[in-house]
C-alpha positions as CSV (number, residue, x, y, z in Angstrom):
1,M,-6.8,-27.8,0.5
2,D,-6.0,-26.7,4.1
3,S,-8.7,-25.3,6.3
4,T,-8.4,-21.7,7.5
5,F,-8.5,-22.9,11.1
6,D,-5.6,-25.3,10.6
7,L,-3.6,-22.6,8.8
8,L,-4.3,-20.2,11.6
9,T,-3.3,-22.7,14.2
10,I,0.1,-23.3,12.6
11,A,0.6,-19.6,11.8
12,L,0.2,-18.6,15.5
13,L,2.9,-21.1,16.7
14,P,6.2,-19.5,18.0
15,G,9.0,-19.6,15.5
16,V,6.8,-20.2,12.5
17,R,6.8,-17.8,9.6
18,A,5.2,-17.9,6.2
19,R,8.1,-19.8,4.6
20,T,7.9,-22.4,7.4
21,V,4.3,-23.0,6.6
22,R,5.2,-23.3,2.9
23,A,7.8,-26.0,3.7
24,L,5.4,-27.9,5.9
25,A,2.6,-27.7,3.3
26,D,5.0,-29.3,0.7
27,R,5.0,-32.4,2.9
28,G,1.3,-32.8,2.9
29,P,-1.9,-31.5,4.5
30,I,-1.4,-29.1,7.4
31,S,-3.9,-31.2,9.4
32,A,-1.4,-34.1,9.3
33,V,1.3,-31.8,10.7
34,L,-1.0,-30.7,13.5
35,G,-1.7,-34.4,14.4
36,Q,2.0,-35.5,14.2
37,P,4.1,-32.5,15.2
38,D,7.1,-34.7,16.3
39,D,7.5,-35.8,12.7
40,H,8.6,-32.2,11.8
41,R,11.3,-31.5,14.4
42,D,13.4,-29.8,11.8
43,L,10.8,-27.1,11.2
44,L,8.9,-26.8,14.5
45,T,10.5,-25.7,17.7
46,T,10.2,-27.7,20.9
47,E,7.7,-25.1,22.3
48,A,5.6,-25.2,19.1
49,R,5.4,-29.0,19.2
50,A,4.4,-28.9,22.9
51,R,1.6,-26.5,22.2
52,L,0.3,-28.7,19.4
53,G,0.5,-31.8,21.6
54,S,-1.3,-30.2,24.6
55,G,-4.1,-28.7,22.5
56,E,-3.0,-25.2,23.5
57,A,-2.4,-24.2,19.9
58,A,-5.9,-25.0,18.9
59,R,-7.3,-23.0,21.9
60,E,-5.2,-20.0,20.9
61,A,-6.5,-20.2,17.3
62,R,-10.1,-20.3,18.6
63,A,-9.5,-17.4,20.9
64,E,-7.9,-15.4,18.0
65,L,-11.0,-16.0,15.8
66,A,-13.2,-14.9,18.7
67,R,-11.2,-11.6,19.1
68,A,-11.3,-11.0,15.4
69,S,-15.1,-11.5,15.3
70,R,-15.6,-9.0,18.1
71,L,-13.5,-6.4,16.3
72,G,-15.1,-6.9,12.9
73,V,-12.0,-8.5,11.5
74,R,-12.1,-11.6,9.2
75,V,-9.3,-14.2,9.0
76,V,-8.9,-15.4,5.4
77,G,-6.9,-18.6,4.7
78,R,-4.8,-18.9,1.6
79,D,-7.0,-21.7,0.2
80,E,-10.2,-19.6,0.4
81,P,-11.6,-18.3,-3.0
82,E,-11.3,-14.6,-2.0
83,Y,-7.6,-14.8,-1.1
84,P,-5.7,-12.6,-3.6
85,G,-4.5,-14.6,-6.5
86,H,-1.3,-12.7,-7.2
87,L,-0.3,-12.9,-3.5
88,R,-0.8,-16.6,-3.5
89,Q,1.8,-16.9,-6.2
90,I,4.7,-15.3,-4.2
91,Y,7.5,-17.4,-2.8
92,D,6.1,-17.3,0.8
93,P,2.5,-16.3,0.8
94,P,1.0,-15.7,4.3
95,P,-1.0,-18.7,5.4
96,V,-3.8,-16.4,6.6
97,L,-4.6,-12.7,6.3
98,W,-6.4,-10.5,8.9
99,V,-8.8,-8.3,6.9
100,R,-11.1,-5.4,7.4
101,G,-13.0,-4.5,4.2
102,S,-13.3,-6.6,1.0
103,L,-10.8,-8.7,-0.9
104,V,-11.0,-9.2,-4.7
105,A,-9.2,-12.4,-5.6
106,D,-8.6,-11.5,-9.3
107,E,-7.6,-7.8,-9.0
108,G,-3.8,-8.5,-9.3
109,P,-3.4,-7.7,-13.0
110,R,-5.1,-4.3,-12.3
111,S,-3.4,-3.5,-9.0
112,L,-0.4,-1.3,-8.6
113,A,1.6,-0.4,-5.5
114,V,2.5,3.3,-5.0
115,V,5.2,3.8,-2.4
116,G,7.9,6.2,-1.3
117,S,9.3,8.4,1.4
118,R,7.5,9.1,4.7
119,A,9.2,12.6,4.7
120,C,8.1,13.4,1.1
121,T,8.3,16.7,-0.5
122,P,5.0,18.6,-1.2
123,A,5.6,18.0,-4.9
124,G,6.2,14.3,-4.4
125,G,3.0,14.0,-2.3
126,A,1.0,15.9,-4.9
127,L,2.3,13.7,-7.8
128,A,1.5,10.5,-5.9
129,R,-2.0,11.7,-5.1
130,T,-2.8,12.8,-8.6
131,M,-1.3,9.7,-10.3
132,S,-3.2,7.4,-7.9
133,A,-6.4,9.2,-8.5
134,Q,-6.1,9.0,-12.3
135,L,-5.3,5.3,-12.1
136,A,-8.1,4.5,-9.7
137,A,-10.5,6.4,-11.9
138,V,-9.9,3.9,-14.7
139,G,-10.3,0.9,-12.5
140,A,-6.9,0.3,-11.0
141,T,-6.5,-0.8,-7.3
142,I,-3.9,1.3,-5.5
143,V,-1.9,-0.6,-2.9
144,S,0.3,0.9,-0.3
145,G,1.3,0.8,3.4
146,L,-0.7,3.5,5.2
147,A,2.5,5.2,6.2
148,R,3.0,8.9,6.4
149,G,4.0,10.7,3.2
150,I,3.8,9.0,-0.2
151,D,1.7,6.0,1.1
152,A,-1.0,8.2,2.6
153,A,-1.0,10.4,-0.5
154,A,-1.5,7.4,-2.8
155,H,-4.4,6.1,-0.7
156,R,-6.1,9.5,-0.6
157,G,-5.7,9.9,-4.3
158,A,-7.6,6.6,-4.9
159,L,-10.3,7.8,-2.5
160,D,-10.5,11.1,-4.3
161,A,-11.5,9.3,-7.4
162,G,-13.9,7.0,-5.7
163,G,-11.7,4.1,-6.5
164,R,-10.4,1.0,-4.7
165,T,-7.3,1.0,-2.5
166,V,-5.7,-1.5,-0.2
167,A,-3.4,-0.8,2.8
168,I,-1.1,-3.5,4.1
169,L,0.1,-3.0,7.7
170,G,3.3,-4.0,9.6
171,S,1.3,-4.5,12.8
172,G,-1.9,-6.2,13.9
173,L,-5.1,-4.5,12.7
174,D,-6.0,-3.4,16.2
175,R,-2.6,-1.7,16.6
176,L,-2.9,0.7,13.7
177,Y,0.3,2.6,12.8
178,P,0.6,5.5,12.6
179,A,-2.4,6.1,14.9
180,E,-3.2,9.5,13.3
181,H,-4.3,7.6,10.2
182,A,-7.3,5.9,11.9
183,G,-9.7,8.1,9.9
184,L,-7.9,7.3,6.6
185,A,-8.0,3.6,7.5
186,S,-11.8,3.8,8.1
187,A,-12.3,5.4,4.7
188,L,-10.1,2.6,3.2
189,V,-12.3,-0.1,4.7
190,A,-15.3,1.4,3.0
191,R,-13.6,1.5,-0.4
192,G,-11.2,-1.4,-0.2
193,A,-9.4,-3.1,2.6
194,V,-6.9,-2.9,5.4
195,V,-4.9,-6.1,5.7
196,S,-2.2,-7.6,7.8
197,E,-0.4,-11.0,8.1
198,F,0.3,-10.3,11.8
199,P,-2.1,-11.5,14.6
200,L,-4.2,-9.1,16.6
201,G,-2.2,-7.3,19.3
202,T,1.1,-7.3,17.3
203,P,2.7,-3.8,17.7
204,A,4.5,-2.0,14.9
205,H,8.2,-2.7,14.9
206,P,10.9,-1.7,12.4
207,G,11.8,-5.4,11.8
208,R,8.2,-6.2,10.6
209,F,8.1,-3.6,7.8
210,P,10.4,-5.4,5.4
211,Q,8.3,-8.5,5.9
212,R,5.1,-6.4,5.2
213,N,6.7,-4.8,2.1
214,R,6.9,-8.1,0.2
215,L,3.1,-8.3,0.4
216,I,2.8,-4.8,-1.0
217,A,5.1,-5.8,-3.8
218,G,3.3,-9.1,-4.5
219,W,-0.3,-7.9,-4.4
220,G,-0.4,-6.5,-7.9
221,C,1.6,-6.4,-11.2
222,G,4.1,-3.7,-10.2
223,V,5.5,-1.1,-7.9
224,V,5.9,2.7,-8.4
225,V,8.4,4.4,-6.3
226,V,7.6,8.2,-6.3
227,E,10.3,9.5,-3.9
228,A,12.9,7.6,-1.9
229,A,16.1,8.5,-0.1
230,A,19.2,6.3,-0.5
231,R,18.1,3.9,2.4
232,S,14.4,4.2,2.1
233,G,12.1,1.3,3.0
234,A,10.5,1.8,-0.4
235,L,13.6,0.3,-2.0
236,I,13.0,-2.9,-0.1
237,T,9.6,-3.0,-1.7
238,A,11.2,-2.5,-5.1
239,R,13.7,-5.3,-4.5
240,A,10.9,-7.6,-3.4
241,A,9.0,-6.8,-6.6
242,L,11.9,-7.7,-8.7
243,E,12.4,-11.0,-6.9
244,E,8.8,-11.8,-7.6
245,G,8.9,-10.8,-11.3
246,R,6.9,-7.7,-10.9
247,E,7.5,-4.4,-12.8
248,V,9.4,-1.6,-11.0
249,F,8.8,2.0,-11.9
250,A,10.5,5.1,-10.5
251,V,9.8,8.8,-10.8
252,P,13.0,10.7,-11.8
253,G,14.3,13.4,-9.5
254,H,17.0,16.1,-9.5
255,P,20.4,14.6,-8.8
256,S,21.0,17.0,-5.9
257,S,17.8,16.0,-4.1
258,D,18.2,13.6,-1.2
259,Q,14.6,12.4,-1.7
260,A,15.5,11.4,-5.3
261,A,18.7,9.4,-4.5
262,G,16.8,6.1,-4.2
263,T,14.6,6.6,-7.2
264,N,17.5,7.7,-9.4
265,A,19.5,4.7,-8.3
266,L,16.6,2.4,-9.3
267,L,16.5,4.1,-12.7
268,R,20.2,3.6,-13.1
269,D,19.7,-0.1,-12.3
270,G,17.0,-0.6,-14.9
271,A,13.7,0.5,-13.4
272,R,11.3,2.1,-15.9
273,P,11.0,5.9,-15.7
274,V,7.5,7.2,-15.1
275,R,6.2,10.8,-15.4
276,S,2.4,10.2,-15.3
277,A,-0.4,7.7,-15.0
278,G,-0.4,7.6,-18.8
279,D,3.2,6.3,-18.8
280,L,2.2,3.5,-16.4
281,A,-0.9,2.5,-18.4
282,Q,1.2,2.3,-21.6
283,D,4.0,0.3,-20.1
284,L,1.6,-2.2,-18.4
285,G,-0.6,-2.6,-21.5
286,W,-3.7,-1.1,-19.9
287,P,-6.2,0.9,-22.0
288,E,-4.8,4.4,-22.2
289,G,-7.9,6.1,-23.6
290,P,-9.1,8.0,-20.5
291,L,-5.6,8.7,-19.3
292,A,-4.3,9.8,-22.7
293,T,-7.2,12.1,-23.5
294,K,-8.1,13.5,-20.1
295,P,-5.8,16.5,-19.2
296,V,-4.3,16.5,-15.8
297,C,-5.9,20.0,-15.3
298,P,-8.9,20.8,-17.5
299,P,-8.9,24.6,-18.2
300,P,-11.2,26.2,-15.6
301,A,-12.9,29.6,-15.9
302,D,-11.1,30.8,-12.8
303,P,-7.7,32.2,-13.6
304,L,-6.4,31.2,-10.2
305,L,-7.4,27.6,-10.7
306,D,-5.9,27.9,-14.2
307,A,-2.6,28.8,-12.6
308,L,-2.6,25.8,-10.3
309,R,-1.9,22.1,-11.1
310,T,-2.8,18.9,-9.2
311,D,0.7,17.4,-9.4
312,A,3.0,20.4,-8.9
313,P,2.6,22.8,-5.9
314,A,2.8,26.6,-6.4
315,S,3.9,29.1,-3.7
316,L,2.1,32.4,-2.9
317,D,5.0,34.3,-4.5
318,D,4.7,32.2,-7.7
319,L,1.0,32.8,-8.0
320,G,1.4,36.5,-7.3
321,L,4.0,36.9,-10.0
322,R,2.0,34.8,-12.5
323,L,-1.3,36.6,-12.0
324,G,-0.2,40.0,-10.9
325,W,-2.7,40.1,-8.1
326,P,-2.2,41.9,-4.8
327,T,-1.3,39.5,-1.9
328,Q,-4.4,40.2,0.1
329,E,-6.7,39.5,-2.9
330,L,-4.8,36.4,-3.7
331,L,-5.0,35.1,0.0
332,A,-8.7,35.8,0.1
333,R,-9.4,33.9,-3.1
334,L,-7.2,31.0,-2.1
335,S,-9.0,30.7,1.3
336,A,-12.4,30.7,-0.5
337,L,-11.3,28.0,-2.9
338,E,-9.9,26.0,0.0
339,V,-13.3,26.2,1.7
340,E,-15.0,25.0,-1.5
341,S,-12.5,22.1,-1.6
342,K,-11.2,23.1,-5.0
343,I,-7.7,23.5,-3.8
344,R,-5.5,22.0,-1.1
345,R,-3.0,23.8,1.1
346,L,0.3,21.9,1.6
347,P,3.0,22.5,4.2
348,G,5.2,25.5,3.5
349,A,2.4,27.7,2.1
350,L,2.1,25.7,-1.1
351,F,-1.1,25.1,-3.0
352,V,-2.4,22.5,-5.5
353,R,-5.7,22.0,-7.3
354,A,-7.8,19.4,-5.7
355,S,-8.9,17.9,-9.0
């Protein structure tokens, strides 16, 4: 077993990535690499070997641990008991993780990634939120990337149900991206974890997100793509899942919708179609009881609530036609229900039930 300090020391070296550490570990203990860096010229750059030889690498590792401690961040090595078991099994697991919140080593079989477009439709966001809430309510951990759109909706759905959710970042934990999700990240820490394989101070960069996506794909047993354009980053996550032997699910969309081009392509190539949390539970072999018997929208006494769903937004015009209410009366009642947190208003004057 390699110590977390040794793994951190090697991980911080210039030019070293997770697969480099994997290749070095195949040669023996990392401590031996640290002691004899010149024996590994084929894997370590000249600068990396110089830092090891001078002791600068060890000093940098100690400084990183001190920064992490001040910020309330833990550095967890891949040989520690709490390191996620499913993640340890991927081809190139991160040697260390920077973590806020709690890790659960054996949650992989009951973890599912929910991902999709940043510029999602209101209907896609509502479906992701409802599906994630239902899965979290029966004990699933919802994994995503804290991005705008589907990712944020998935995290919020898990939180709505009081469930566990994990966000994996493409930046250092002190360089949160997007910045407006700081409040969501704090809620996640209380109910799960925010995780990165990048050192503190690492800014978000487009090139880092594909690297991050393999962790989202490898954390659990599968990936659900709710909405994705033809070149969406969610498709990179889906490909990573296939490479690691994970299940890939996709929500079908209308052929004319740009936001469904990616998901429909996944379905054409063999992904499993999914319409609901119940579909996912059945395909994964999870107990279906609570999902199969609990309706998405239990019939409420309020006719306006009865006309709304959690997973399909309705417009003001739709509701007016369905209920036959005057517009002013409808607006007043919608406002009251919004204040009571029984409904949510979405962009474009669309409405969904909150639960």
